[in-house]
C-alpha positions in Angstrom: 0.2 0.0 -0.1 1.1 3.3 -0.8 -0.1 6.4 1.5 -0.2 9.7 0.9 -0.3 12.2 3.8 -2.0 16.1 2.8 -3.5 18.8 4.5 -0.5 20.8 6.5 -0.1 24.4 6.3 0.6 27.4 8.7 -1.9 27.7 11.4 -2.4 30.0 14.3 -2.6 29.0 17.4 -6.2 28.4 18.7 -6.8 27.3 14.6 -8.1 24.1 13.1 -6.3 22.0 10.3 -7.7 18.7 8.9 -4.9 16.5 7.5 -6.0 13.7 5.3 -3.8 10.5 4.3 -5.0 8.9 1.1 -4.1 4.9 0.6 -3.3 3.3 -2.8 -4.3 -0.3 -3.5 -6.9 -2.8 -1.8 -7.9 -3.9 1.6 -7.6 -0.4 3.0 -10.6 -1.8 5.7 -8.6 -4.0 7.0 -5.6 -1.7 7.7 -5.2 -0.6 11.9 -4.0 3.0 10.5 -1.8 5.7 12.3 -1.0 9.6 12.7 2.9 10.0 14.3 4.4 13.4 14.5 8.6 14.2 14.7 9.3 17.6 15.3 12.9 19.6 15.2 15.0 17.3 17.3 12.7 15.5 18.5 11.8 11.4 18.6 9.4 10.8 16.0 5.8 10.6 18.3 2.4 8.9 18.1 -0.3 10.6 18.0 -3.6 8.8 17.1 -4.6 5.6 16.0 -7.7 4.0 14.8 -8.2 -0.1 15.1 -9.9 -1.7 11.5 -13.1 -1.5 13.8 -13.0 2.2 14.5 -11.8 1.7 17.9 -9.3 5.0 18.4 -6.6 5.8 21.1 -5.4 9.0 21.5 -1.7 11.2 23.0 -2.4 12.6 26.4 -1.0 15.7 24.4 -3.7 15.8 22.2 -6.8 14.1 24.0 -10.1 16.5 23.4 -8.2 18.6 20.7 -7.4 15.6 17.7 -10.0 13.8 15.9 -8.9 10.5 14.0 -11.1 8.5 11.8 -11.8 6.5 8.5 -13.9 6.8 5.6 -12.7 3.1 3.9 -15.7 3.7 1.4 -12.0 6.3 0.0 -9.3 4.9 1.1 -8.9 7.6 3.3 -7.9 8.3 7.0 -8.3 11.7 8.6 -6.8 13.6 11.6 -8.5 16.8 12.5 -7.0 19.4 14.7 -8.0 21.6 17.0 -6.9 24.1 19.9 -3.8 23.9 18.1 -0.6 25.0 19.8 2.7 26.5 19.1 4.3 22.8 20.4 1.2 20.5 17.8 4.3 22.2 15.1 5.7 19.0 13.7 5.7 17.1 10.3 3.2 14.7 10.5 3.1 11.1 8.9 0.7 8.8 8.6 1.1 4.4 8.8 -0.9 1.4 8.1 0.0 -2.2 9.3 -1.7 -5.5 8.9 -0.1 -9.1 9.4 2.8 -7.5 11.0 3.5 -4.8 7.9 4.2 -0.9 8.5 3.8 1.0 5.6 4.4 5.0 5.7 4.0 8.1 3.8 5.4 10.9 3.1 5.4 13.5 6.1 3.3 16.8 5.8 4.8 20.4 8.0 2.1 21.4 9.8 3.0 24.8 11.7 2.0 26.1 14.8 2.6 30.1 15.3 2.1 31.8 18.5 
């Protein structure tokens, strides 16, 4: 599967962005999906996950502000990001996992200005 992330950009603190991750190939509905982010000088960290059944999990730092969702008919995962903070500035990556194999998309840069 190939993943294409989009939707990043520059936003002021308190603003919102919606990231998208579109996948190619079949069996998208079977994949466990996730968003990660990596800020300059930091390790990549998990932001949110969504299982093939739609169960979600969030990092404590984004709970209540970010919402992950998926549309299997469109082969797309989303990350709605509200109340953005400067510390949310990072390159955001999407990943898909199935049968022990993980696939990664290229990142999309989110910059939150104070």
